C-alpha positions as CSV (number, residue, x, y, z in Angstrom):
1,M,0.0,0.1,0.0
2,A,3.4,2.4,0.2
3,G,4.6,1.3,-2.6
4,V,0.8,2.6,-4.5
5,N,0.7,6.0,-2.3
6,H,4.4,6.8,-3.8
7,F,3.4,5.8,-6.9
8,I,0.3,8.4,-6.7
9,R,2.5,11.4,-5.1
10,S,5.1,10.6,-7.6
11,L,2.1,11.2,-10.5
12,R,1.1,14.5,-8.7
13,T,4.4,16.6,-9.5
14,H,4.0,16.0,-13.9
15,R,1.6,17.8,-15.7
16,S,1.3,15.3,-18.7
17,S,0.6,12.3,-15.9
18,H,-2.6,14.0,-14.2
19,L,-5.3,11.8,-16.3
20,A,-2.9,9.1,-14.9
21,L,-3.6,10.2,-11.5
22,S,-7.3,10.6,-12.2
23,K,-7.5,7.3,-13.1
24,L,-5.0,5.4,-10.6
25,Q,-6.6,7.2,-7.2
26,G,-9.4,4.6,-7.0
27,L,-6.7,1.8,-6.7
28,R,-5.8,2.5,-2.8
29,S,-9.6,0.2,-2.7
30,L,-8.1,-2.3,-5.1
31,F,-5.2,-2.5,-2.1
32,G,-7.2,-2.2,1.1
33,G,-7.8,1.4,1.3
34,H,-10.9,3.3,1.1
35,R,-14.5,1.8,-1.3
36,P,-15.1,5.2,-2.9
37,P,-18.6,6.4,-1.8
38,N,-20.1,6.8,-5.4
39,D,-18.2,3.1,-7.0
40,R,-21.0,-0.3,-7.3
41,G,-18.8,-1.9,-8.2
42,L,-19.2,-6.1,-9.2
43,A,-22.9,-7.2,-8.4
44,V,-23.4,-10.6,-8.0
45,S,-26.8,-11.2,-7.1
46,W,-26.9,-15.5,-6.8
47,G,-30.7,-14.9,-5.8
48,S,-31.9,-13.0,-8.4
49,R,-29.0,-14.9,-10.6
50,T,-28.1,-11.8,-12.2
51,V,-24.4,-10.5,-13.3
52,K,-23.8,-7.0,-13.6
53,L,-20.8,-5.3,-15.1
54,L,-20.3,-1.8,-14.4
55,P,-17.5,0.1,-16.5
56,S,-15.8,1.7,-13.5
57,V,-15.0,-1.7,-12.2
58,L,-13.2,-3.0,-16.1
59,L,-11.1,0.1,-16.0
60,R,-10.1,-0.5,-12.5
61,L,-9.5,-4.4,-13.4
62,F,-7.6,-3.2,-16.4
63,L,-5.5,-0.2,-14.4
64,A,-4.8,-3.0,-11.8
65,A,-2.9,-5.3,-14.4
66,V,-1.3,-2.0,-14.7
67,L,0.7,-1.2,-11.8
68,S,0.9,-5.0,-11.2
69,A,3.0,-4.9,-13.9
70,L,5.8,-1.6,-12.6
71,V,5.1,-3.1,-9.0
72,T,6.7,-6.4,-10.1
73,G,7.9,-5.8,-14.1
74,Y,10.7,-6.3,-16.3
75,H,12.2,-4.4,-18.3
76,G,14.8,-5.1,-21.2
77,E,17.8,-7.6,-19.3
78,R,16.8,-6.4,-15.5
79,P,14.1,-5.5,-13.6
80,H,12.7,-2.2,-13.3
81,G,9.4,-2.5,-11.3
82,L,8.9,-0.1,-8.4
83,S,10.1,-3.2,-5.9
84,F,13.4,-3.2,-7.3
85,Q,14.3,0.2,-8.4
86,A,13.0,1.6,-4.5
87,E,16.2,3.0,-4.0
88,N,16.4,4.9,-7.7
89,P,13.2,6.9,-6.8
90,S,14.2,9.5,-10.0
91,Y,14.5,6.5,-12.3
92,T,11.3,5.3,-10.4
93,Y,9.6,8.2,-11.6
94,D,10.9,8.4,-15.1
95,H,9.9,4.5,-16.0
96,T,6.4,4.8,-14.7
97,T,5.4,7.8,-15.4
98,V,5.6,7.4,-18.7
99,L,3.8,3.6,-18.1
100,A,1.1,4.7,-16.6
101,V,0.5,7.5,-18.9
102,V,0.8,4.9,-22.3
103,A,-1.4,3.3,-20.0
104,V,-4.1,5.5,-19.9
105,K,-3.7,5.8,-23.6
106,L,-4.1,2.9,-24.9
107,P,-5.9,1.9,-28.5
108,S,-9.6,1.4,-27.4
109,A,-9.1,-1.9,-29.2
110,C,-6.7,-3.1,-27.0
111,L,-9.0,-2.1,-24.4
112,L,-12.4,-3.9,-25.6
113,V,-9.9,-7.0,-25.8
114,I,-9.0,-7.2,-22.4
115,V,-12.8,-6.2,-21.3
116,G,-14.1,-8.9,-23.3
117,L,-11.2,-11.3,-21.7
118,L,-12.8,-10.6,-18.4
119,V,-16.5,-10.9,-19.2
120,V,-15.8,-14.4,-20.5
121,S,-13.9,-14.8,-17.3
122,V,-16.3,-13.6,-14.8
123,L,-19.3,-15.4,-17.0
124,G,-17.5,-18.0,-16.6
125,H,-17.8,-18.5,-12.7
126,V,-21.1,-17.6,-12.7
127,R,-23.4,-21.3,-12.2
128,R,-26.8,-20.0,-13.0
129,F,-28.0,-17.2,-14.9
130,E,-31.3,-14.8,-15.1
131,M,-33.5,-16.5,-17.3
132,T,-36.0,-13.3,-17.7
133,S,-34.5,-13.1,-20.7
134,E,-35.4,-16.3,-22.4
135,V,-38.5,-17.0,-21.1
136,N,-41.8,-15.0,-22.3
137,I,-43.9,-14.2,-19.6
138,S,-45.9,-11.4,-21.4
139,H,-48.8,-13.4,-21.7
140,L,-49.4,-14.5,-18.4
141,D,-51.2,-12.5,-15.7
142,E,-50.3,-9.7,-14.1
143,Q,-50.4,-10.8,-10.7
144,Q,-49.8,-13.7,-11.2
145,V,-46.4,-12.0,-12.8
146,K,-45.9,-10.0,-9.4
147,L,-46.2,-13.5,-7.0
148,L,-43.0,-14.8,-9.7
149,A,-40.3,-12.3,-7.9
150,E,-40.7,-14.5,-4.2
151,M,-38.4,-15.8,-2.9
152,C,-38.7,-19.5,-1.9
153,I,-36.4,-21.6,0.1
154,L,-33.3,-23.7,-1.8
155,I,-33.3,-27.0,-0.3
156,D,-30.8,-30.2,-0.5
157,E,-32.6,-33.7,-0.9
158,N,-32.4,-33.9,3.1
159,D,-34.9,-30.6,3.2
160,N,-31.7,-29.1,4.5
161,K,-31.9,-25.3,3.3
162,I,-28.8,-24.0,1.1
163,G,-30.0,-20.7,-0.4
164,A,-32.8,-18.9,-2.1
165,D,-34.0,-18.5,-5.4
166,T,-37.3,-16.7,-7.1
167,K,-39.8,-18.8,-7.7
168,K,-40.0,-17.7,-11.5
169,N,-36.5,-19.7,-11.3
170,C,-37.5,-22.5,-9.0
171,H,-40.5,-23.6,-11.6
172,L,-38.4,-23.7,-14.7
173,N,-38.0,-27.5,-16.1
174,E,-34.6,-26.1,-17.0
175,N,-33.0,-25.1,-13.9
176,I,-35.6,-28.4,-12.3
177,E,-33.9,-30.9,-14.7
178,K,-30.3,-29.5,-13.1
179,G,-31.6,-29.8,-9.2
180,L,-33.1,-27.3,-8.0
181,L,-34.9,-28.1,-5.3
182,H,-37.6,-26.0,-3.4
183,R,-39.6,-26.3,0.4
184,A,-43.4,-26.3,-0.4
185,F,-46.5,-27.3,1.4
186,S,-49.9,-28.7,1.0
187,V,-52.8,-27.8,3.3
188,F,-55.8,-30.6,3.5
189,L,-58.6,-28.8,6.0
190,F,-61.5,-30.9,6.9
191,N,-65.0,-29.5,8.5
192,T,-66.3,-30.8,10.9
193,E,-68.6,-33.0,9.1
194,N,-65.6,-34.6,8.1
195,K,-65.5,-33.0,4.3
196,L,-62.8,-32.0,2.8
197,L,-62.0,-28.6,1.0
198,L,-60.6,-28.9,-2.6
199,Q,-60.3,-25.9,-4.6
200,Q,-60.4,-25.8,-8.5
201,R,-57.0,-23.4,-9.4
202,S,-57.6,-20.5,-11.0
203,D,-56.9,-20.2,-14.8
204,A,-54.5,-17.4,-14.8
205,K,-52.1,-19.8,-12.9
206,I,-49.1,-20.1,-14.5
207,T,-48.2,-23.7,-13.1
208,F,-51.5,-25.9,-13.6
209,P,-54.5,-23.8,-14.2
210,G,-58.0,-25.5,-14.3
211,C,-56.4,-28.5,-12.2
212,F,-58.5,-29.8,-8.6
213,T,-56.5,-30.4,-5.6
214,N,-55.9,-29.6,-1.8
215,T,-57.4,-26.8,0.2
216,C,-54.1,-24.8,-0.7
217,C,-50.8,-25.7,-1.7
218,S,-47.8,-23.3,-1.6
219,H,-44.7,-22.6,-0.4
220,P,-42.4,-20.9,2.6
221,L,-40.6,-18.1,2.2
222,N,-36.5,-16.8,2.2
223,N,-37.5,-14.6,5.7
224,P,-37.0,-15.2,8.8
225,S,-40.5,-15.8,9.8
226,E,-41.0,-18.6,7.9
227,L,-37.3,-20.0,8.0
228,E,-38.1,-21.3,11.3
229,E,-37.9,-24.9,11.2
230,N,-38.2,-26.1,15.3
231,E,-41.5,-28.2,15.0
232,A,-42.3,-27.0,11.4
233,I,-43.6,-23.3,12.4
234,G,-42.3,-21.1,9.7
235,V,-43.4,-23.5,7.4
236,R,-47.2,-23.1,9.2
237,R,-46.8,-19.8,9.9
238,A,-46.4,-19.6,5.5
239,A,-49.9,-21.6,5.3
240,Q,-52.0,-19.8,7.5
241,R,-50.7,-16.6,5.1
242,R,-52.0,-18.2,2.1
243,L,-54.9,-19.6,3.2
244,K,-55.8,-16.2,3.5
245,A,-54.4,-14.9,0.2
246,E,-55.9,-17.4,-1.7
247,L,-59.2,-18.9,0.7
248,G,-59.5,-15.6,2.4
249,I,-60.1,-17.3,5.8
250,P,-59.2,-14.9,8.1
251,L,-55.8,-15.2,9.8
252,E,-57.3,-15.7,13.7
253,E,-59.4,-18.7,11.9
254,V,-56.4,-20.5,11.7
255,L,-53.7,-20.3,14.3
256,P,-50.1,-21.9,12.9
257,E,-50.4,-23.8,16.0
258,E,-53.7,-25.2,14.2
259,I,-52.0,-26.7,12.1
260,D,-50.6,-30.5,12.2
261,Y,-47.6,-31.4,10.4
262,I,-47.6,-34.9,9.5
263,T,-45.5,-36.4,6.9
264,R,-42.6,-34.8,4.0
265,I,-43.2,-36.3,0.6
266,H,-40.8,-35.3,-2.4
267,Y,-42.1,-35.6,-6.0
268,K,-41.5,-34.0,-9.6
269,A,-43.6,-33.2,-12.5
270,Q,-43.5,-31.0,-15.5
271,S,-47.2,-28.6,-16.2
272,D,-45.8,-27.9,-19.2
273,S,-42.3,-27.6,-21.5
274,I,-42.0,-24.4,-19.6
275,W,-42.8,-24.1,-16.2
276,G,-42.7,-27.9,-13.4
277,E,-42.9,-28.9,-9.8
278,N,-39.4,-30.3,-7.5
279,E,-40.5,-30.0,-4.2
280,I,-40.2,-31.5,-0.7
281,D,-43.8,-31.3,0.1
282,Y,-45.1,-30.8,3.9
283,I,-48.6,-32.2,4.6
284,L,-50.3,-30.5,6.9
285,F,-54.1,-31.2,7.6
286,V,-56.2,-28.5,9.7
287,R,-59.5,-29.6,11.2
288,K,-62.4,-27.0,11.9
289,N,-65.5,-24.5,10.0
290,V,-63.5,-21.9,8.4
291,T,-65.3,-18.5,6.7
292,L,-64.6,-18.7,3.2
293,N,-63.8,-15.4,0.3
294,P,-62.3,-17.0,-2.5
295,D,-59.7,-14.9,-4.5
296,P,-60.7,-15.5,-8.3
297,N,-57.3,-14.9,-9.0
298,E,-56.2,-17.3,-7.1
299,I,-59.0,-19.8,-7.2
300,K,-62.1,-21.0,-9.7
301,S,-63.9,-22.8,-7.9
302,Y,-64.2,-24.6,-4.6
303,C,-66.7,-27.3,-2.9
304,Y,-65.9,-29.8,0.3
305,V,-66.2,-33.5,-0.4
306,S,-67.0,-36.9,1.4
307,K,-64.6,-40.0,0.9
308,E,-66.6,-40.9,-1.9
309,E,-67.2,-37.6,-4.3
310,L,-63.6,-37.4,-4.2
311,R,-63.7,-41.2,-5.2
312,E,-65.4,-40.1,-8.4
313,L,-63.6,-36.8,-9.1
314,I,-60.9,-39.4,-9.5
315,R,-62.6,-42.0,-11.9
316,K,-63.6,-38.0,-13.8
317,A,-60.0,-37.6,-13.9
318,A,-59.1,-41.5,-15.1
319,K,-60.9,-40.6,-18.3
320,G,-59.3,-37.0,-18.6
321,D,-62.8,-35.2,-18.0
322,V,-61.1,-33.1,-15.2
323,K,-58.0,-32.5,-14.4
324,L,-55.6,-32.9,-10.6
325,T,-52.0,-32.3,-9.6
326,P,-50.0,-34.1,-9.4
327,W,-49.1,-34.2,-6.3
328,F,-52.7,-34.6,-5.4
329,K,-53.2,-37.0,-7.1
330,I,-49.6,-38.6,-5.7
331,I,-51.4,-38.3,-1.7
332,V,-54.6,-39.2,-2.9
333,E,-53.3,-42.6,-4.3
334,T,-50.9,-43.5,-1.6
335,F,-52.3,-42.1,2.1
336,L,-55.5,-39.7,1.7
337,F,-58.1,-41.8,2.4
338,K,-56.1,-44.2,5.0
339,W,-55.6,-41.3,7.0
340,W,-58.9,-40.5,6.4
341,D,-60.4,-43.0,8.1
342,N,-58.4,-42.3,10.4
343,L,-58.7,-38.3,11.6
344,N,-59.4,-38.6,15.3
345,H,-55.4,-41.2,15.4
346,M,-54.0,-39.6,13.4
347,S,-50.8,-39.5,15.8
348,Q,-49.7,-42.5,14.5
349,F,-49.2,-41.1,10.5
350,I,-46.9,-38.9,12.2
351,D,-43.2,-38.9,10.3
352,H,-41.1,-35.9,10.7
353,E,-37.8,-37.7,10.0
354,K,-38.8,-39.8,7.3
355,I,-39.2,-38.0,3.4
356,H,-41.3,-40.0,1.2
357,R,-39.5,-40.1,-2.4
358,M,-42.3,-40.0,-5.2
């Protein structure tokens, strides 16, 4: 750092080096100095998978390379870097001034080549890129598109949090095929007559529009309240939030402690060629009469069904008369009727250790 300061002070005495000096002032920050207050630098946002390369950073990296050559470089048969010539200030001044001025006035074509190499190098270290420019969402419902910006919780196959990403990125098949996995939940709400509340997803939904499914299906978000894992309280808070958002159920009517966490399933399914699901899904039960005021942008229709009425719906789905969401179909075929027969004795089915791979 002392060598850098000495070099900059020497440039102040030479009129032709004023331009070089102005460009090199910021180099202190590259060697432990303070960062210029208005310099945003190189920003790599892993949450949104975007890369922003600002010109000021590219110039600074370029000048850093020049300064490195001045400090440790060679000229002819013997070293002439600053570190070797500190004992001869006049010699150092003559050569470093010339080199700095030449560096600033390098042909623009040469600078473009260096910038291009830097861009390629940075992009080569980015794991994934923002997919917005590659996926046309202009035809999608405006309200549903806004929800694509929500930050979901990224997990590994054992449901350990490893990061966060947008709802959009989590549901792109291209990312799913690369292993992107997120946390989700499915609520099954039964009234006091032991009938199950079903919903038909709105036609505005981006994934599985118009499909019949369980009471509520969504994702906990990447915030402290919904990240809390003790007794799955974060997931249960998220379920309370979405029951209100989708079905209009007042928050005070279904409290997190009234939502029972049963078990988890892991499934993967495509909605179409672009969108899909890859989730570890928390299965949640609620037994309560509630007030309903559904959001039509979320829900096309809803109904309470008995076991026999659900079986009839499944028969219609098999004939192609209606569509079911894949997770609902999996849960119905594997677990639901057994659970439904034992609503008063659900403790025997609670398993928070196993993740059922579907």
